[in-house]
C-alpha positions in Angstrom: -31.2 -19.5 1.6 -33.5 -18.6 4.5 -34.1 -15.1 5.8 -32.0 -15.7 8.9 -29.1 -16.9 6.7 -29.4 -13.6 4.6 -29.6 -11.3 7.8 -26.4 -13.0 9.2 -24.7 -12.7 5.8 -25.5 -9.0 5.7 -24.2 -8.5 9.3 -21.1 -10.1 8.3 -20.8 -7.9 5.2 -21.5 -4.8 7.0 -18.8 -5.9 9.7 -16.3 -6.4 7.1 -16.9 -3.1 5.5 -16.4 -1.3 8.7 -13.2 -3.3 9.3 -11.9 -2.3 6.0 -12.4 1.3 6.4 -10.7 1.0 9.9 -7.7 -0.8 8.3 -7.5 1.6 5.4 -7.4 4.7 7.9 -4.8 2.8 10.0 -2.7 1.8 7.0 -3.0 5.2 5.7 -1.0 6.6 8.5 1.9 4.1 8.1 4.9 5.0 6.1 7.2 2.8 4.1 10.8 3.7 2.8 12.6 2.4 -0.3 16.3 3.0 -0.6 18.3 2.7 -3.8 21.9 3.3 -5.0 23.2 2.3 -1.7 21.1 5.0 0.2 21.8 7.7 -2.4 18.1 8.0 -2.8 15.4 7.3 -0.4 11.7 7.8 -1.1 8.9 7.3 1.6 5.2 6.6 0.9 2.2 6.2 3.1 -0.4 3.5 2.9 -2.6 6.0 1.0 -0.3 5.6 -1.9 1.1 9.1 -1.6 4.8 10.0 -1.7 5.7 11.6 1.6 9.4 12.3 1.4 12.3 12.1 -1.0 15.9 12.3 0.1 18.8 12.7 -2.2 22.4 12.6 -1.0 24.5 15.1 -2.7 26.9 12.4 -3.9 24.2 11.1 -6.2 24.0 14.5 -8.1 26.2 14.2 -11.1 25.6 17.1 -13.6 27.2 15.0 -16.3 24.6 12.1 -15.7 21.2 13.5 -15.0 19.6 10.3 -16.3 21.3 8.2 -13.5 19.7 10.4 -10.9 16.1 10.4 -12.5 16.4 6.5 -12.8 17.3 6.4 -9.1 14.4 8.6 -8.1 11.9 6.8 -10.3 13.2 3.4 -8.9 12.9 4.6 -5.2 9.4 6.2 -5.5 8.0 3.1 -7.4 9.5 0.7 -4.9 8.0 2.9 -2.0 4.6 2.9 -3.6 4.8 -0.8 -4.5 5.6 -1.5 -0.7 2.9 0.8 0.4 0.3 -0.9 -1.8 1.5 -4.4 -0.4 1.1 -3.3 3.2 -2.4 -2.3 2.5 -3.3 -5.5 0.5 -1.9 -7.6 3.2 -3.9 -5.9 5.9 -7.1 -5.9 3.7 -6.6 -9.8 3.0 -6.7 -10.4 6.8 -10.4 -9.1 6.6 -11.5 -10.2 3.3 -9.7 -13.5 2.9 -6.8 -14.9 1.2 -7.6 -13.5 -2.4 -8.7 -10.0 -1.3 -12.4 -10.9 -2.0 -15.5 -11.4 0.2 -15.5 -15.0 1.6 -18.5 -17.1 0.2 -19.3 -14.3 -2.5 -17.1 -15.2 -5.6 -16.1 -12.2 -7.7 -16.2 -9.7 -5.0 
């Protein structure tokens, strides 16, 4: 690999890094929602992987069955976080290539 090729590759890597930072910032502002139990519990998460809200309908609150409510909350939160992660991965894949690595550099 010649010097010119190395410089070109370094410029590509730097551009990719700046694109990744930009995408992470943009996606970090997006919010996804997951609804479970027919809308009884709705969780929202942002692209940073943070839960941003949780809504629980009063009908979902059964004092005789707190485990069901806990399961609904966990399921909604986990699904919202999974969706947020998926959005981030899809957007980053546009920059890094199909497998999320750096094209031409196996293992990265």
